[in-house]
N, CA, C and O atoms as a GROMACS GRO file, in nm:
protein
  296
    1MET      N    1  -0.216  -0.158  -0.849
    1MET     CA    2  -0.361  -0.189  -0.827
    1MET      C    3  -0.441  -0.086  -0.876
    1MET      O    4  -0.561  -0.107  -0.894
    2GLY      N    5  -0.388   0.026  -0.900
    2GLY     CA    6  -0.477   0.143  -0.942
    2GLY      C    7  -0.494   0.231  -0.847
    2GLY      O    8  -0.561   0.329  -0.879
    3ALA      N    9  -0.452   0.227  -0.734
    3ALA     CA   10  -0.496   0.319  -0.607
    3ALA      C   11  -0.415   0.451  -0.651
    3ALA      O   12  -0.321   0.454  -0.731
    4SER      N   13  -0.468   0.554  -0.587
    4SER     CA   14  -0.411   0.702  -0.626
    4SER      C   15  -0.405   0.768  -0.491
    4SER      O   16  -0.504   0.783  -0.419
    5VAL      N   17  -0.267   0.814  -0.458
    5VAL     CA   18  -0.264   0.895  -0.343
    5VAL      C   19  -0.233   1.052  -0.397
    5VAL      O   20  -0.125   1.080  -0.448
    6LEU      N   21  -0.309   1.122  -0.384
    6LEU     CA   22  -0.299   1.264  -0.423
    6LEU      C   23  -0.198   1.364  -0.344
    6LEU      O   24  -0.157   1.340  -0.230
    7ASN      N   25  -0.170   1.466  -0.410
    7ASN     CA   26  -0.056   1.558  -0.366
    7ASN      C   27  -0.084   1.602  -0.208
    7ASN      O   28  -0.190   1.652  -0.171
    8GLY      N   29   0.012   1.579  -0.134
    8GLY     CA   30   0.010   1.623  -0.011
    8GLY      C   31  -0.036   1.501   0.101
    8GLY      O   32  -0.013   1.501   0.222
    9ALA      N   33  -0.090   1.423   0.039
    9ALA     CA   34  -0.161   1.297   0.127
    9ALA      C   35  -0.027   1.216   0.197
    9ALA      O   36   0.081   1.196   0.141
   10VAL      N   37  -0.058   1.184   0.308
   10VAL     CA   38   0.043   1.089   0.374
   10VAL      C   39  -0.032   0.952   0.428
   10VAL      O   40  -0.136   0.942   0.492
   11VAL      N   41   0.061   0.845   0.378
   11VAL     CA   42  -0.003   0.714   0.411
   11VAL      C   43   0.129   0.662   0.511
   11VAL      O   44   0.245   0.638   0.478
   12GLU      N   45   0.065   0.652   0.644
   12GLU     CA   46   0.171   0.606   0.761
   12GLU      C   47   0.201   0.469   0.747
   12GLU      O   48   0.135   0.394   0.676
   13GLU      N   49   0.318   0.430   0.824
   13GLU     CA   50   0.368   0.301   0.809
   13GLU      C   51   0.284   0.192   0.835
   13GLU      O   52   0.218   0.208   0.938
   14GLY      N   53   0.263   0.075   0.769
   14GLY     CA   54   0.183  -0.026   0.808
   14GLY      C   55   0.034  -0.005   0.764
   14GLY      O   56  -0.048  -0.092   0.794
   15ALA      N   57  -0.005   0.110   0.694
   15ALA     CA   58  -0.121   0.133   0.634
   15ALA      C   59  -0.141   0.074   0.505
   15ALA      O   60  -0.038   0.061   0.439
   16LEU      N   61  -0.272   0.028   0.443
   16LEU     CA   62  -0.286  -0.030   0.332
   16LEU      C   63  -0.396   0.054   0.248
   16LEU      O   64  -0.491   0.108   0.305
   17VAL      N   65  -0.377   0.061   0.124
   17VAL     CA   66  -0.455   0.150   0.045
   17VAL      C   67  -0.526   0.064  -0.062
   17VAL      O   68  -0.461   0.034  -0.162
   18ALA      N   69  -0.660   0.020  -0.049
   18ALA     CA   70  -0.704  -0.077  -0.136
   18ALA      C   71  -0.695  -0.042  -0.286
   18ALA      O   72  -0.681   0.074  -0.325
   19ALA      N   73  -0.703  -0.148  -0.366
   19ALA     CA   74  -0.694  -0.122  -0.531
   19ALA      C   75  -0.821  -0.041  -0.552
   19ALA      O   76  -0.930  -0.066  -0.501
   20GLY      N   77  -0.792   0.062  -0.636
   20GLY     CA   78  -0.900   0.168  -0.681
   20GLY      C   79  -0.934   0.287  -0.590
   20GLY      O   80  -1.001   0.384  -0.624
   21ALA      N   81  -0.872   0.264  -0.455
   21ALA     CA   82  -0.898   0.393  -0.377
   21ALA      C   83  -0.831   0.518  -0.422
   21ALA      O   84  -0.737   0.511  -0.502
   22VAL      N   85  -0.874   0.634  -0.376
   22VAL     CA   86  -0.830   0.750  -0.406
   22VAL      C   87  -0.829   0.826  -0.252
   22VAL      O   88  -0.928   0.860  -0.187
   23VAL      N   89  -0.676   0.843  -0.216
   23VAL     CA   90  -0.659   0.910  -0.087
   23VAL      C   91  -0.652   1.069  -0.140
   23VAL      O   92  -0.570   1.110  -0.223
   24SER      N   93  -0.746   1.142  -0.081
   24SER     CA   94  -0.744   1.289  -0.119
   24SER      C   95  -0.648   1.364  -0.084
   24SER      O   96  -0.575   1.317   0.003
   25GLU      N   97  -0.618   1.492  -0.134
   25GLU     CA   98  -0.518   1.562  -0.116
   25GLU      C   99  -0.517   1.606   0.042
   25GLU      O  100  -0.619   1.628   0.108
   26ASN      N  101  -0.386   1.614   0.088
   26ASN     CA  102  -0.351   1.639   0.234
   26ASN      C  103  -0.417   1.552   0.330
   26ASN      O  104  -0.434   1.602   0.442
   27LYS      N  105  -0.458   1.436   0.311
   27LYS     CA  106  -0.525   1.348   0.405
   27LYS      C  107  -0.417   1.274   0.445
   27LYS      O  108  -0.311   1.260   0.385
   28VAL      N  109  -0.462   1.214   0.581
   28VAL     CA  110  -0.339   1.116   0.643
   28VAL      C  111  -0.422   0.992   0.654
   28VAL      O  112  -0.532   0.989   0.708
   29VAL      N  113  -0.360   0.887   0.598
   29VAL     CA  114  -0.397   0.743   0.635
   29VAL      C  115  -0.321   0.712   0.754
   29VAL      O  116  -0.199   0.728   0.747
   30LYS      N  117  -0.375   0.669   0.865
   30LYS     CA  118  -0.307   0.625   0.986
   30LYS      C  119  -0.255   0.514   0.990
   30LYS      O  120  -0.295   0.422   0.920
   31ALA      N  121  -0.167   0.505   1.066
   31ALA     CA  122  -0.066   0.372   1.073
   31ALA      C  123  -0.182   0.242   1.088
   31ALA      O  124  -0.292   0.256   1.142
   32ASN      N  125  -0.138   0.132   1.036
   32ASN     CA  126  -0.207   0.007   1.044
   32ASN      C  127  -0.360   0.025   1.036
   32ASN      O  128  -0.437   0.000   1.128
   33THR      N  129  -0.393   0.067   0.922
   33THR     CA  130  -0.526   0.118   0.907
   33THR      C  131  -0.566   0.066   0.751
   33THR      O  132  -0.483   0.097   0.667
   34LEU      N  133  -0.670  -0.002   0.707
   34LEU     CA  134  -0.713  -0.025   0.567
   34LEU      C  135  -0.803   0.075   0.545
   34LEU      O  136  -0.898   0.097   0.620
   35VAL      N  137  -0.774   0.149   0.423
   35VAL     CA  138  -0.881   0.253   0.362
   35VAL      C  139  -0.910   0.200   0.221
   35VAL      O  140  -0.827   0.143   0.152
   36ALA      N  141  -1.023   0.223   0.189
   36ALA     CA  142  -1.076   0.185   0.044
   36ALA      C  143  -1.186   0.296   0.014
   36ALA      O  144  -1.238   0.371   0.097
   37GLY      N  145  -1.213   0.293  -0.128
   37GLY     CA  146  -1.302   0.386  -0.181
   37GLY      C  147  -1.259   0.511  -0.246
   37GLY      O  148  -1.140   0.542  -0.252
   38VAL      N  149  -1.362   0.589  -0.298
   38VAL     CA  150  -1.328   0.706  -0.370
   38VAL      C  151  -1.440   0.813  -0.306
   38VAL      O  152  -1.559   0.796  -0.329
   39PRO      N  153  -1.401   0.906  -0.237
   39PRO     CA  154  -1.262   0.900  -0.160
   39PRO      C  155  -1.233   0.803  -0.060
   39PRO      O  156  -1.330   0.767   0.006
   40ALA      N  157  -1.118   0.749  -0.030
   40ALA     CA  158  -1.070   0.663   0.058
   40ALA      C  159  -1.114   0.682   0.198
   40ALA      O  160  -1.076   0.781   0.260
   41LYS      N  161  -1.190   0.594   0.253
   41LYS     CA  162  -1.216   0.604   0.406
   41LYS      C  163  -1.187   0.472   0.484
   41LYS      O  164  -1.195   0.359   0.436
   42PRO      N  165  -1.152   0.503   0.611
   42PRO     CA  166  -1.107   0.377   0.690
   42PRO      C  167  -1.211   0.262   0.698
   42PRO      O  168  -1.327   0.283   0.732
   43ILE      N  169  -1.162   0.133   0.663
   43ILE     CA  170  -1.238   0.020   0.658
   43ILE      C  171  -1.240  -0.043   0.789
   43ILE      O  172  -1.345  -0.065   0.849
   44ARG      N  173  -1.116  -0.076   0.837
   44ARG     CA  174  -1.087  -0.135   0.970
   44ARG      C  175  -0.955  -0.110   1.006
   44ARG      O  176  -0.880  -0.059   0.923
   45ASP      N  177  -0.910  -0.139   1.130
   45ASP     CA  178  -0.757  -0.147   1.175
   45ASP      C  179  -0.714  -0.295   1.136
   45ASP      O  180  -0.790  -0.392   1.142
   46LEU      N  181  -0.578  -0.298   1.095
   46LEU     CA  182  -0.508  -0.388   1.060
   46LEU      C  183  -0.434  -0.459   1.194
   46LEU      O  184  -0.397  -0.398   1.294
   47THR      N  185  -0.423  -0.587   1.172
   47THR     CA  186  -0.355  -0.669   1.291
   47THR      C  187  -0.210  -0.650   1.249
   47THR      O  188  -0.174  -0.596   1.144
   48GLU      N  189  -0.122  -0.708   1.353
   48GLU     CA  190   0.010  -0.720   1.341
   48GLU      C  191   0.036  -0.812   1.218
   48GLU      O  192   0.121  -0.797   1.130
   49GLU      N  193  -0.062  -0.919   1.231
   49GLU     CA  194  -0.023  -1.024   1.119
   49GLU      C  195  -0.080  -0.966   0.983
   49GLU      O  196  -0.025  -0.999   0.878
   50ASN      N  197  -0.166  -0.898   0.983
   50ASN     CA  198  -0.208  -0.817   0.840
   50ASN      C  199  -0.083  -0.755   0.786
   50ASN      O  200  -0.040  -0.782   0.674
   51VAL      N  201  -0.029  -0.674   0.865
   51VAL     CA  202   0.085  -0.566   0.837
   51VAL      C  203   0.220  -0.664   0.788
   51VAL      O  204   0.296  -0.632   0.697
   52SER      N  205   0.230  -0.785   0.866
   52SER     CA  206   0.344  -0.849   0.837
   52SER      C  207   0.340  -0.923   0.706
   52SER      O  208   0.436  -0.938   0.631
   53GLN      N  209   0.213  -0.969   0.687
   53GLN     CA  210   0.179  -1.048   0.540
   53GLN      C  211   0.216  -0.959   0.424
   53GLN      O  212   0.277  -0.990   0.322
   54ALA      N  213   0.160  -0.823   0.465
   54ALA     CA  214   0.161  -0.725   0.322
   54ALA      C  215   0.322  -0.695   0.299
   54ALA      O  216   0.369  -0.696   0.186
   55LYS      N  217   0.401  -0.668   0.417
   55LYS     CA  218   0.534  -0.642   0.388
   55LYS      C  219   0.592  -0.771   0.315
   55LYS      O  220   0.654  -0.764   0.208
   56GLU      N  221   0.566  -0.891   0.383
   56GLU     CA  222   0.637  -1.016   0.286
   56GLU      C  223   0.586  -1.022   0.149
   56GLU      O  224   0.657  -1.068   0.059
   57GLY      N  225   0.476  -0.979   0.128
   57GLY     CA  226   0.411  -0.986  -0.001
   57GLY      C  227   0.503  -0.876  -0.094
   57GLY      O  228   0.542  -0.908  -0.207
   58ALA      N  229   0.526  -0.772  -0.046
   58ALA     CA  230   0.598  -0.654  -0.120
   58ALA      C  231   0.745  -0.713  -0.132
   58ALA      O  232   0.806  -0.710  -0.239
   59LEU      N  233   0.790  -0.761  -0.028
   59LEU     CA  234   0.925  -0.797  -0.037
   59LEU      C  235   0.955  -0.914  -0.143
   59LEU      O  236   1.060  -0.918  -0.207
   60HIS      N  237   0.857  -1.004  -0.154
   60HIS     CA  238   0.866  -1.110  -0.265
   60HIS      C  239   0.890  -1.043  -0.406
   60HIS      O  240   0.968  -1.085  -0.491
   61TYR      N  241   0.806  -0.929  -0.418
   61TYR     CA  242   0.821  -0.872  -0.546
   61TYR      C  243   0.954  -0.785  -0.580
   61TYR      O  244   1.002  -0.772  -0.693
   62VAL      N  245   1.002  -0.730  -0.461
   62VAL     CA  246   1.132  -0.675  -0.479
   62VAL      C  247   1.236  -0.774  -0.503
   62VAL      O  248   1.328  -0.744  -0.580
   63LYS      N  249   1.234  -0.889  -0.449
   63LYS     CA  250   1.329  -0.992  -0.487
   63LYS      C  251   1.317  -1.047  -0.623
   63LYS      O  252   1.415  -1.063  -0.695
   64LYS      N  253   1.196  -1.075  -0.657
   64LYS     CA  254   1.173  -1.100  -0.790
   64LYS      C  255   1.218  -0.997  -0.899
   64LYS      O  256   1.253  -1.046  -1.007
   65SER      N  257   1.222  -0.869  -0.885
   65SER     CA  258   1.273  -0.773  -0.959
   65SER      C  259   1.413  -0.778  -0.978
   65SER      O  260   1.469  -0.758  -1.086
   66SER      N  261   1.474  -0.806  -0.862
   66SER     CA  262   1.627  -0.814  -0.850
   66SER      C  263   1.667  -0.945  -0.943
   66SER      O  264   1.755  -0.937  -1.028
   67ALA      N  265   1.603  -1.047  -0.922
   67ALA     CA  266   1.627  -1.167  -1.006
   67ALA      C  267   1.633  -1.139  -1.145
   67ALA      O  268   1.732  -1.156  -1.217
   68TYR      N  269   1.499  -1.086  -1.184
   68TYR     CA  270   1.486  -1.058  -1.332
   68TYR      C  271   1.588  -0.957  -1.387
   68TYR      O  272   1.626  -0.967  -1.504
   69LYS      N  273   1.634  -0.860  -1.307
   69LYS     CA  274   1.746  -0.763  -1.350
   69LYS      C  275   1.882  -0.846  -1.383
   69LYS      O  276   1.950  -0.828  -1.484
   70GLU      N  277   1.908  -0.928  -1.291
   70GLU     CA  278   2.035  -1.008  -1.287
   70GLU      C  279   2.024  -1.089  -1.400
   70GLU      O  280   2.132  -1.109  -1.457
   71GLN      N  281   1.919  -1.145  -1.454
   71GLN     CA  282   1.902  -1.213  -1.567
   71GLN      C  283   1.869  -1.157  -1.716
   71GLN      O  284   1.858  -1.225  -1.818
   72ASN      N  285   1.856  -1.020  -1.704
   72ASN     CA  286   1.808  -0.946  -1.809
   72ASN      C  287   1.698  -0.981  -1.869
   72ASN      O  288   1.688  -0.980  -1.992
   73VAL      N  289   1.599  -1.018  -1.787
   73VAL     CA  290   1.450  -1.025  -1.837
   73VAL      C  291   1.386  -0.915  -1.855
   73VAL      O  292   1.377  -0.837  -1.760
   74MET      N  293   1.330  -0.882  -1.978
   74MET     CA  294   1.248  -0.761  -1.991
   74MET      C  295   1.117  -0.771  -1.983
   74MET      O  296   1.047  -0.670  -1.994
   0.00000   0.00000   0.00000
């Protein structure tokens, strides 16, 4: 989605970086936090439901890629 995480930056587990955001060098995005903007700034804390939905969405694409690989879809 066009987000950039620069050298030395850390995105902790459960954090989300919004589309188009730029996480500056050596910055830490705290766990369960949504960041957005240029430079990325905290927008809000994420609920467990938010984090769970994001993980489910990511898993969906991992499964799709495996299925496409098995079918030799290019």
